[in-house]
A tleap script that builds the chain and sets N, CA, C and O, in Angstrom:
source leaprc.protein.ff14SB
mol = sequence {
  NMET LEU LEU GLU ASN ASP LEU THR VAL LEU
  HIE ASP ASP ALA THR VAL ASP GLU THR VAL
  VAL GLU THR GLY PHE ILE ALA ASP TYR VAL
  PRO LEU ASP ASN SER THR VAL LEU MET LEU
  GLY ILE LEU GLU LEU LEU HIE ALA GLU HIE
  GLU GLN GLY ARG SER CYS VAL SER LEU ALA
  VAL ILE CYS LYS ARG LEU GLY ILE ARG MET
  SER THR LEU GLN ARG LEU MET THR ALA LEU
  SER GLU GLN ALA LEU VAL GLU LEU SER THR
  GLN LYS GLU ARG LEU VAL ALA ALA LEU THR
  GLN SER GLY GLU GLU VAL SER LEU ALA LEU
  GLN THR CTHR
}
set mol.1.N position { 27.059 1.510 11.194 }
set mol.1.CA position { 27.743 1.813 9.941 }
set mol.1.C position { 27.822 -0.009 9.262 }
set mol.1.O position { 27.933 -1.084 9.852 }
set mol.2.N position { 27.732 0.255 8.162 }
set mol.2.CA position { 28.204 -1.029 7.133 }
set mol.2.C position { 29.842 -0.895 6.777 }
set mol.2.O position { 30.353 0.152 6.377 }
set mol.3.N position { 30.566 -2.147 6.996 }
set mol.3.CA position { 31.637 -2.125 6.237 }
set mol.3.C position { 31.700 -2.502 4.936 }
set mol.3.O position { 30.612 -2.853 4.479 }
set mol.4.N position { 32.652 -2.545 4.166 }
set mol.4.CA position { 32.508 -2.930 2.693 }
set mol.4.C position { 32.178 -4.593 2.755 }
set mol.4.O position { 31.479 -4.991 1.824 }
set mol.5.N position { 32.562 -5.508 3.651 }
set mol.5.CA position { 31.696 -6.739 3.535 }
set mol.5.C position { 30.705 -7.092 3.707 }
set mol.5.O position { 30.362 -8.248 3.457 }
set mol.6.N position { 29.883 -6.130 4.225 }
set mol.6.CA position { 28.187 -6.262 4.668 }
set mol.6.C position { 27.612 -5.742 3.283 }
set mol.6.O position { 26.397 -5.886 3.144 }
set mol.7.N position { 28.261 -5.203 2.320 }
set mol.7.CA position { 27.487 -4.666 0.979 }
set mol.7.C position { 27.294 -5.720 -0.135 }
set mol.7.O position { 28.157 -6.579 -0.314 }
set mol.8.N position { 26.234 -5.669 -0.844 }
set mol.8.CA position { 26.217 -6.492 -1.970 }
set mol.8.C position { 27.320 -6.074 -3.085 }
set mol.8.O position { 27.780 -4.933 -3.091 }
set mol.9.N position { 27.637 -6.851 -3.832 }
set mol.9.CA position { 28.442 -6.579 -4.969 }
set mol.9.C position { 28.251 -5.377 -5.810 }
set mol.9.O position { 27.151 -5.041 -6.247 }
set mol.10.N position { 29.318 -4.763 -6.016 }
set mol.10.CA position { 28.937 -3.412 -6.655 }
set mol.10.C position { 29.264 -3.495 -7.980 }
set mol.10.O position { 30.311 -4.102 -8.207 }
set mol.11.N position { 28.672 -3.063 -8.912 }
set mol.11.CA position { 29.368 -3.473 -10.289 }
set mol.11.C position { 29.652 -2.046 -11.254 }
set mol.11.O position { 28.813 -1.177 -11.488 }
set mol.12.N position { 30.907 -2.074 -11.675 }
set mol.12.CA position { 31.666 -1.119 -12.124 }
set mol.12.C position { 31.664 0.009 -11.183 }
set mol.12.O position { 31.876 -0.369 -10.031 }
set mol.13.N position { 31.476 1.382 -11.321 }
set mol.13.CA position { 31.438 2.637 -10.518 }
set mol.13.C position { 29.854 2.562 -10.203 }
set mol.13.O position { 28.934 2.221 -10.946 }
set mol.14.N position { 29.837 3.036 -8.722 }
set mol.14.CA position { 28.176 2.914 -8.168 }
set mol.14.C position { 28.245 4.112 -7.358 }
set mol.14.O position { 29.292 4.633 -6.972 }
set mol.15.N position { 27.061 4.522 -7.122 }
set mol.15.CA position { 26.837 5.625 -6.104 }
set mol.15.C position { 26.182 5.401 -5.008 }
set mol.15.O position { 25.071 4.874 -4.950 }
set mol.16.N position { 26.979 5.876 -3.890 }
set mol.16.CA position { 26.427 5.851 -2.512 }
set mol.16.C position { 26.384 7.037 -1.859 }
set mol.16.O position { 27.329 7.684 -1.408 }
set mol.17.N position { 24.984 7.332 -1.834 }
set mol.17.CA position { 24.663 8.721 -1.058 }
set mol.17.C position { 25.608 9.530 -1.890 }
set mol.17.O position { 26.545 10.077 -1.308 }
set mol.18.N position { 25.483 9.661 -3.096 }
set mol.18.CA position { 26.120 10.808 -4.230 }
set mol.18.C position { 27.605 10.723 -4.132 }
set mol.18.O position { 28.316 11.613 -4.599 }
set mol.19.N position { 28.131 9.572 -3.478 }
set mol.19.CA position { 29.373 9.511 -3.589 }
set mol.19.C position { 29.733 8.355 -4.437 }
set mol.19.O position { 29.281 7.241 -4.170 }
set mol.20.N position { 30.654 8.588 -5.615 }
set mol.20.CA position { 30.960 7.730 -6.224 }
set mol.20.C position { 32.159 6.740 -5.678 }
set mol.20.O position { 33.245 7.008 -5.164 }
set mol.21.N position { 31.528 5.499 -5.995 }
set mol.21.CA position { 32.558 4.213 -5.193 }
set mol.21.C position { 33.111 3.302 -6.251 }
set mol.21.O position { 32.349 2.939 -7.148 }
set mol.22.N position { 34.269 2.925 -6.240 }
set mol.22.CA position { 34.933 2.196 -7.173 }
set mol.22.C position { 34.862 0.888 -6.721 }
set mol.22.O position { 35.063 0.585 -5.545 }
set mol.23.N position { 34.529 -0.073 -7.786 }
set mol.23.CA position { 34.547 -1.492 -7.422 }
set mol.23.C position { 35.219 -2.029 -6.408 }
set mol.23.O position { 36.423 -2.102 -6.658 }
set mol.24.N position { 34.882 -2.480 -5.243 }
set mol.24.CA position { 35.750 -3.138 -4.642 }
set mol.24.C position { 36.073 -2.135 -3.412 }
set mol.24.O position { 36.831 -2.461 -2.499 }
set mol.25.N position { 35.499 -1.029 -3.473 }
set mol.25.CA position { 36.209 0.024 -2.935 }
set mol.25.C position { 35.051 0.860 -1.983 }
set mol.25.O position { 34.164 1.418 -2.629 }
set mol.26.N position { 35.006 0.969 -0.664 }
set mol.26.CA position { 34.141 1.819 0.318 }
set mol.26.C position { 35.202 2.832 1.094 }
set mol.26.O position { 36.190 2.414 1.699 }
set mol.27.N position { 34.890 4.036 0.994 }
set mol.27.CA position { 35.885 5.107 1.702 }
set mol.27.C position { 35.896 4.925 3.116 }
set mol.27.O position { 36.201 5.892 3.815 }
set mol.28.N position { 35.585 3.737 3.690 }
set mol.28.CA position { 35.563 3.247 5.199 }
set mol.28.C position { 34.456 2.735 5.513 }
set mol.28.O position { 34.297 1.595 5.950 }
set mol.29.N position { 33.294 3.867 5.232 }
set mol.29.CA position { 31.814 3.050 5.916 }
set mol.29.C position { 30.811 3.579 4.878 }
set mol.29.O position { 31.174 4.340 3.980 }
set mol.30.N position { 29.739 3.227 4.997 }
set mol.30.CA position { 28.502 3.479 4.149 }
set mol.30.C position { 27.470 4.045 5.206 }
set mol.30.O position { 27.106 3.179 6.002 }
set mol.31.N position { 26.989 5.128 5.375 }
set mol.31.CA position { 25.938 5.934 6.099 }
set mol.31.C position { 24.606 4.846 5.985 }
set mol.31.O position { 24.133 4.590 4.878 }
set mol.32.N position { 24.102 4.291 7.125 }
set mol.32.CA position { 22.794 3.897 7.054 }
set mol.32.C position { 21.493 5.089 6.985 }
set mol.32.O position { 21.542 6.224 7.459 }
set mol.33.N position { 20.580 4.586 6.403 }
set mol.33.CA position { 19.347 5.704 6.397 }
set mol.33.C position { 18.906 5.498 7.868 }
set mol.33.O position { 19.433 4.702 8.646 }
set mol.34.N position { 17.871 6.317 8.143 }
set mol.34.CA position { 17.172 6.389 9.291 }
set mol.34.C position { 16.330 5.037 9.676 }
set mol.34.O position { 16.304 4.491 10.779 }
set mol.35.N position { 15.668 4.652 8.518 }
set mol.35.CA position { 14.705 3.433 8.626 }
set mol.35.C position { 15.636 2.156 9.038 }
set mol.35.O position { 15.299 1.325 9.881 }
set mol.36.N position { 16.829 2.136 8.325 }
set mol.36.CA position { 17.603 0.970 8.907 }
set mol.36.C position { 18.028 1.012 10.265 }
set mol.36.O position { 18.159 -0.008 10.942 }
set mol.37.N position { 18.233 2.100 10.658 }
set mol.37.CA position { 18.980 2.512 12.162 }
set mol.37.C position { 17.788 1.911 13.255 }
set mol.37.O position { 18.011 1.260 14.276 }
set mol.38.N position { 16.284 2.394 12.641 }
set mol.38.CA position { 15.271 1.914 13.565 }
set mol.38.C position { 15.052 0.428 13.392 }
set mol.38.O position { 14.804 -0.285 14.364 }
set mol.39.N position { 15.130 0.018 12.326 }
set mol.39.CA position { 15.097 -1.632 12.057 }
set mol.39.C position { 15.912 -2.463 13.216 }
set mol.39.O position { 15.548 -3.280 14.063 }
set mol.40.N position { 17.217 -1.869 12.860 }
set mol.40.CA position { 17.939 -2.621 13.882 }
set mol.40.C position { 18.029 -2.270 15.404 }
set mol.40.O position { 18.708 -2.887 16.225 }
set mol.41.N position { 17.222 -1.159 15.658 }
set mol.41.CA position { 16.861 -0.804 17.057 }
set mol.41.C position { 15.933 -1.792 17.556 }
set mol.41.O position { 16.155 -2.496 18.542 }
set mol.42.N position { 14.705 -1.833 16.728 }
set mol.42.CA position { 13.754 -2.723 17.225 }
set mol.42.C position { 14.316 -4.186 17.337 }
set mol.42.O position { 14.044 -4.802 18.367 }
set mol.43.N position { 15.100 -4.818 16.337 }
set mol.43.CA position { 15.727 -6.195 16.548 }
set mol.43.C position { 16.179 -6.251 17.939 }
set mol.43.O position { 15.758 -7.012 18.811 }
set mol.44.N position { 17.103 -5.339 18.045 }
set mol.44.CA position { 17.805 -5.096 19.536 }
set mol.44.C position { 17.124 -4.915 20.639 }
set mol.44.O position { 17.582 -5.326 21.706 }
set mol.45.N position { 15.856 -4.239 20.568 }
set mol.45.CA position { 15.196 -4.314 21.728 }
set mol.45.C position { 14.243 -5.497 21.941 }
set mol.45.O position { 13.843 -5.881 23.040 }
set mol.46.N position { 13.899 -6.079 20.630 }
set mol.46.CA position { 13.245 -7.212 21.055 }
set mol.46.C position { 13.864 -8.314 21.460 }
set mol.46.O position { 13.239 -9.099 22.173 }
set mol.47.N position { 15.318 -8.610 21.058 }
set mol.47.CA position { 16.190 -9.442 21.646 }
set mol.47.C position { 16.525 -9.251 23.148 }
set mol.47.O position { 16.503 -10.214 23.915 }
set mol.48.N position { 16.853 -7.927 23.581 }
set mol.48.CA position { 17.038 -7.694 24.704 }
set mol.48.C position { 15.361 -8.213 25.981 }
set mol.48.O position { 15.401 -8.680 27.119 }
set mol.49.N position { 14.436 -7.942 25.325 }
set mol.49.CA position { 13.180 -8.426 26.309 }
set mol.49.C position { 13.127 -9.999 26.101 }
set mol.49.O position { 12.667 -10.740 26.970 }
set mol.50.N position { 13.667 -10.493 24.803 }
set mol.50.CA position { 13.793 -11.838 24.824 }
set mol.50.C position { 14.610 -12.663 25.709 }
set mol.50.O position { 14.292 -13.785 26.103 }
set mol.51.N position { 15.662 -12.050 25.992 }
set mol.51.CA position { 17.008 -12.498 27.185 }
set mol.51.C position { 16.239 -12.255 28.283 }
set mol.51.O position { 16.336 -13.127 29.146 }
set mol.52.N position { 15.323 -11.123 28.587 }
set mol.52.CA position { 14.713 -11.098 29.875 }
set mol.52.C position { 13.488 -11.800 30.059 }
set mol.52.O position { 12.632 -11.348 30.820 }
set mol.53.N position { 13.258 -13.298 29.176 }
set mol.53.CA position { 12.078 -13.892 29.231 }
set mol.53.C position { 10.563 -13.389 28.689 }
set mol.53.O position { 9.517 -14.030 28.791 }
set mol.54.N position { 10.688 -12.465 28.269 }
set mol.54.CA position { 9.684 -11.857 27.591 }
set mol.54.C position { 9.619 -12.167 26.055 }
set mol.54.O position { 10.185 -11.311 25.377 }
set mol.55.N position { 9.047 -13.214 25.350 }
set mol.55.CA position { 8.854 -13.353 24.163 }
set mol.55.C position { 7.945 -12.342 23.328 }
set mol.55.O position { 8.228 -12.218 22.136 }
set mol.56.N position { 7.081 -11.750 23.748 }
set mol.56.CA position { 6.757 -10.544 22.941 }
set mol.56.C position { 6.365 -9.310 23.543 }
set mol.56.O position { 5.847 -9.354 24.659 }
set mol.57.N position { 6.550 -8.123 22.919 }
set mol.57.CA position { 6.346 -6.876 23.485 }
set mol.57.C position { 5.355 -5.962 22.434 }
set mol.57.O position { 5.309 -5.905 21.205 }
set mol.58.N position { 4.678 -5.356 23.385 }
set mol.58.CA position { 3.509 -4.521 22.334 }
set mol.58.C position { 4.256 -3.529 21.594 }
set mol.58.O position { 5.416 -3.253 21.902 }
set mol.59.N position { 3.651 -2.982 20.636 }
set mol.59.CA position { 3.869 -2.272 19.821 }
set mol.59.C position { 4.161 -0.746 20.399 }
set mol.59.O position { 5.054 0.068 20.161 }
set mol.60.N position { 3.179 -0.733 21.135 }
set mol.60.CA position { 2.717 0.577 22.076 }
set mol.60.C position { 4.253 1.026 22.956 }
set mol.60.O position { 4.763 2.143 23.048 }
set mol.61.N position { 4.766 -0.402 23.578 }
set mol.61.CA position { 5.924 -0.491 24.552 }
set mol.61.C position { 7.100 -0.152 23.456 }
set mol.61.O position { 7.994 0.540 23.944 }
set mol.62.N position { 7.255 -0.446 22.284 }
set mol.62.CA position { 8.230 -0.451 21.271 }
set mol.62.C position { 8.331 1.232 21.077 }
set mol.62.O position { 9.388 1.854 21.186 }
set mol.63.N position { 7.209 1.750 20.812 }
set mol.63.CA position { 7.204 3.196 20.257 }
set mol.63.C position { 7.624 4.115 21.095 }
set mol.63.O position { 8.225 5.130 20.745 }
set mol.64.N position { 7.273 3.756 22.493 }
set mol.64.CA position { 7.498 4.611 23.778 }
set mol.64.C position { 8.980 4.575 23.924 }
set mol.64.O position { 9.620 5.626 23.949 }
set mol.65.N position { 9.645 3.216 24.037 }
set mol.65.CA position { 11.045 3.229 24.249 }
set mol.65.C position { 12.025 3.665 23.012 }
set mol.65.O position { 13.156 4.076 23.270 }
set mol.66.N position { 11.583 3.568 21.720 }
set mol.66.CA position { 12.340 4.111 20.688 }
set mol.66.C position { 12.212 5.724 20.160 }
set mol.66.O position { 12.831 6.329 19.284 }
set mol.67.N position { 11.140 6.143 21.079 }
set mol.67.CA position { 10.634 7.415 20.720 }
set mol.67.C position { 10.165 7.778 19.240 }
set mol.67.O position { 10.594 8.802 18.707 }
set mol.68.N position { 9.172 6.823 18.502 }
set mol.68.CA position { 8.872 6.771 17.355 }
set mol.68.C position { 7.136 6.746 17.466 }
set mol.68.O position { 6.450 6.224 18.345 }
set mol.69.N position { 6.748 7.419 16.385 }
set mol.69.CA position { 5.261 7.382 15.975 }
set mol.69.C position { 4.513 5.830 15.727 }
set mol.69.O position { 5.255 5.033 15.153 }
set mol.70.N position { 3.472 5.435 16.002 }
set mol.70.CA position { 2.886 4.287 15.702 }
set mol.70.C position { 3.115 4.023 14.480 }
set mol.70.O position { 3.687 2.979 14.165 }
set mol.71.N position { 2.676 4.995 13.513 }
set mol.71.CA position { 2.546 4.852 11.996 }
set mol.71.C position { 3.925 4.241 11.327 }
set mol.71.O position { 3.970 3.333 10.498 }
set mol.72.N position { 5.024 4.953 11.883 }
set mol.72.CA position { 6.441 4.709 11.726 }
set mol.72.C position { 6.464 3.415 12.101 }
set mol.72.O position { 6.709 2.647 11.171 }
set mol.73.N position { 6.281 2.889 13.219 }
set mol.73.CA position { 6.785 1.631 13.920 }
set mol.73.C position { 5.859 0.293 12.854 }
set mol.73.O position { 6.342 -0.759 12.437 }
set mol.74.N position { 4.675 0.733 12.687 }
set mol.74.CA position { 4.086 -0.030 11.723 }
set mol.74.C position { 4.476 -0.390 10.598 }
set mol.74.O position { 4.339 -1.558 10.235 }
set mol.75.N position { 5.136 0.710 9.692 }
set mol.75.CA position { 5.645 0.383 8.212 }
set mol.75.C position { 6.999 -0.319 8.464 }
set mol.75.O position { 7.354 -1.195 7.675 }
set mol.76.N position { 7.725 -0.007 9.453 }
set mol.76.CA position { 8.956 -0.632 9.941 }
set mol.76.C position { 8.485 -2.191 10.102 }
set mol.76.O position { 8.929 -3.060 9.351 }
set mol.77.N position { 7.643 -2.444 11.041 }
set mol.77.CA position { 7.293 -3.992 11.219 }
set mol.77.C position { 6.855 -4.543 10.142 }
set mol.77.O position { 7.230 -5.710 10.027 }
set mol.78.N position { 5.996 -4.030 9.035 }
set mol.78.CA position { 5.830 -4.782 7.882 }
set mol.78.C position { 7.053 -4.752 7.223 }
set mol.78.O position { 7.120 -5.905 6.797 }
set mol.79.N position { 7.918 -4.265 6.914 }
set mol.79.CA position { 9.355 -4.514 6.149 }
set mol.79.C position { 9.974 -5.486 7.035 }
set mol.79.O position { 10.626 -6.395 6.521 }
set mol.80.N position { 9.828 -5.400 8.624 }
set mol.80.CA position { 10.723 -6.777 9.243 }
set mol.80.C position { 9.768 -8.230 9.044 }
set mol.80.O position { 10.230 -9.335 8.762 }
set mol.81.N position { 8.475 -7.931 9.249 }
set mol.81.CA position { 7.866 -9.287 9.071 }
set mol.81.C position { 7.798 -9.899 7.435 }
set mol.81.O position { 7.484 -11.056 7.154 }
set mol.82.N position { 8.139 -8.922 6.534 }
set mol.82.CA position { 8.044 -9.401 5.006 }
set mol.82.C position { 9.499 -10.256 4.915 }
set mol.82.O position { 9.833 -11.215 4.220 }
set mol.83.N position { 10.096 -9.593 5.776 }
set mol.83.CA position { 11.840 -10.144 5.594 }
set mol.83.C position { 11.757 -11.801 6.887 }
set mol.83.O position { 12.743 -12.537 6.942 }
set mol.84.N position { 10.706 -12.053 7.609 }
set mol.84.CA position { 10.587 -13.124 8.309 }
set mol.84.C position { 11.508 -12.787 9.660 }
set mol.84.O position { 11.822 -13.680 10.447 }
set mol.85.N position { 11.805 -11.737 9.792 }
set mol.85.CA position { 12.556 -11.490 11.024 }
set mol.85.C position { 11.767 -11.273 12.288 }
set mol.85.O position { 12.331 -11.540 13.349 }
set mol.86.N position { 10.449 -10.790 12.306 }
set mol.86.CA position { 9.451 -10.595 13.271 }
set mol.86.C position { 8.189 -11.016 13.187 }
set mol.86.O position { 7.808 -10.922 12.020 }
set mol.87.N position { 7.297 -11.475 13.964 }
set mol.87.CA position { 6.045 -11.845 13.733 }
set mol.87.C position { 5.143 -11.062 14.636 }
set mol.87.O position { 5.185 -10.888 15.854 }
set mol.88.N position { 4.431 -10.694 13.843 }
set mol.88.CA position { 3.102 -9.398 14.642 }
set mol.88.C position { 1.997 -10.469 15.011 }
set mol.88.O position { 1.760 -11.342 14.177 }
set mol.89.N position { 1.319 -10.456 16.189 }
set mol.89.CA position { 0.080 -11.149 16.387 }
set mol.89.C position { -0.830 -10.164 17.405 }
set mol.89.O position { -0.401 -9.046 17.690 }
set mol.90.N position { -1.905 -10.573 17.848 }
set mol.90.CA position { -2.788 -9.911 18.813 }
set mol.90.C position { -2.730 -10.626 20.010 }
set mol.90.O position { -2.889 -11.846 19.999 }
set mol.91.N position { -2.538 -10.058 20.960 }
set mol.91.CA position { -2.812 -10.602 22.412 }
set mol.91.C position { -3.475 -9.797 23.404 }
set mol.91.O position { -2.890 -8.836 23.904 }
set mol.92.N position { -4.825 -10.158 23.778 }
set mol.92.CA position { -5.450 -9.445 24.812 }
set mol.92.C position { -5.803 -8.181 24.043 }
set mol.92.O position { -5.834 -7.179 24.757 }
set mol.93.N position { -6.044 -8.012 22.907 }
set mol.93.CA position { -6.645 -7.011 21.996 }
set mol.93.C position { -5.547 -5.790 21.844 }
set mol.93.O position { -5.851 -4.624 21.588 }
set mol.94.N position { -3.926 -6.393 22.095 }
set mol.94.CA position { -2.974 -5.580 21.859 }
set mol.94.C position { -1.943 -6.062 20.649 }
set mol.94.O position { -1.673 -7.253 20.499 }
set mol.95.N position { -1.513 -5.246 19.984 }
set mol.95.CA position { -0.706 -5.950 18.841 }
set mol.95.C position { 0.710 -5.973 19.563 }
set mol.95.O position { 1.248 -5.093 20.236 }
set mol.96.N position { 1.171 -7.301 19.206 }
set mol.96.CA position { 2.660 -7.450 19.641 }
set mol.96.C position { 3.624 -7.721 19.007 }
set mol.96.O position { 3.274 -7.914 17.843 }
set mol.97.N position { 4.989 -7.881 19.173 }
set mol.97.CA position { 5.854 -8.249 18.230 }
set mol.97.C position { 6.560 -9.269 19.034 }
set mol.97.O position { 6.704 -9.253 20.257 }
set mol.98.N position { 7.070 -10.342 18.024 }
set mol.98.CA position { 8.285 -11.082 18.567 }
set mol.98.C position { 9.100 -11.894 17.365 }
set mol.98.O position { 8.749 -12.324 16.266 }
set mol.99.N position { 10.498 -11.897 18.181 }
set mol.99.CA position { 11.454 -12.411 16.887 }
set mol.99.C position { 11.144 -13.734 16.600 }
set mol.99.O position { 10.898 -14.611 17.427 }
set mol.100.N position { 11.171 -13.854 15.213 }
set mol.100.CA position { 11.386 -15.237 14.605 }
set mol.100.C position { 12.932 -15.962 14.760 }
set mol.100.O position { 13.977 -15.405 15.095 }
set mol.101.N position { 12.749 -17.153 14.462 }
set mol.101.CA position { 14.224 -17.784 14.582 }
set mol.101.C position { 15.167 -17.135 13.602 }
set mol.101.O position { 16.359 -16.982 13.870 }
set mol.102.N position { 14.676 -16.791 12.572 }
set mol.102.CA position { 15.623 -15.820 11.783 }
set mol.102.C position { 15.934 -14.472 12.518 }
set mol.102.O position { 17.068 -14.071 12.779 }
set mol.103.N position { 15.075 -14.003 12.734 }
set mol.103.CA position { 15.242 -12.541 13.493 }
set mol.103.C position { 16.250 -12.771 14.708 }
set mol.103.O position { 17.349 -12.221 14.766 }
set mol.104.N position { 15.743 -13.656 15.682 }
set mol.104.CA position { 16.802 -14.203 16.667 }
set mol.104.C position { 18.275 -14.440 16.162 }
set mol.104.O position { 19.156 -13.978 16.887 }
set mol.105.N position { 18.598 -14.995 15.196 }
set mol.105.CA position { 19.958 -15.076 14.600 }
set mol.105.C position { 20.387 -13.910 14.180 }
set mol.105.O position { 21.547 -13.604 14.458 }
set mol.106.N position { 19.502 -12.929 13.364 }
set mol.106.CA position { 20.234 -11.668 13.084 }
set mol.106.C position { 20.496 -10.955 14.285 }
set mol.106.O position { 21.602 -10.416 14.253 }
set mol.107.N position { 19.847 -10.765 15.349 }
set mol.107.CA position { 19.735 -10.076 16.329 }
set mol.107.C position { 21.186 -10.844 17.240 }
set mol.107.O position { 21.929 -10.124 17.905 }
set mol.108.N position { 21.346 -11.923 17.163 }
set mol.108.CA position { 22.510 -12.323 18.033 }
set mol.108.C position { 23.829 -11.860 17.024 }
set mol.108.O position { 24.848 -11.446 17.576 }
set mol.109.N position { 23.776 -11.934 15.754 }
set mol.109.CA position { 25.005 -11.511 14.993 }
set mol.109.C position { 25.228 -10.164 15.198 }
set mol.109.O position { 26.411 -9.825 15.232 }
set mol.110.N position { 24.255 -9.179 15.367 }
set mol.110.CA position { 24.305 -7.917 15.584 }
set mol.110.C position { 25.108 -7.629 16.862 }
set mol.110.O position { 25.987 -6.768 16.907 }
set mol.111.N position { 24.729 -8.452 17.961 }
set mol.111.CA position { 25.325 -8.198 19.265 }
set mol.111.C position { 26.867 -8.587 19.405 }
set mol.111.O position { 27.540 -8.283 20.390 }
set mol.112.N position { 27.332 -9.275 18.335 }
set mol.112.CA position { 28.919 -10.066 18.149 }
set mol.112.C position { 29.429 -8.688 17.576 }
set mol.112.O position { 30.251 -8.187 18.344 }
set mol.113.N position { 29.208 -8.006 16.569 }
set mol.113.CA position { 29.891 -6.881 16.019 }
set mol.113.C position { 30.083 -5.645 16.601 }
set mol.113.O position { 30.698 -4.767 15.997 }
savepdb mol mol.pdb
quit
């Protein structure tokens, strides 16, 4: 869940998931959509693997561990790589993912919250 401090500035009254939100006030939390939760899960998984000494993880392994389809993972990886949080490459004819420096910083920040 995101806290009020994690949100960008709301102008006047805004609508978040069909709930009217007054400026500077969030009713406790704003629910995250499924894609966001999955992207955070990917970052967490890559961080855990990095901590174990494995800098790259195959996309097939990520799919299996998170229980998602490859097409879903590829869409999420595109979003993460566009934000320079994850780097995709090919190793031994397999697609693999690794955290970038920015991705590592974000995943470390997530571990402390």
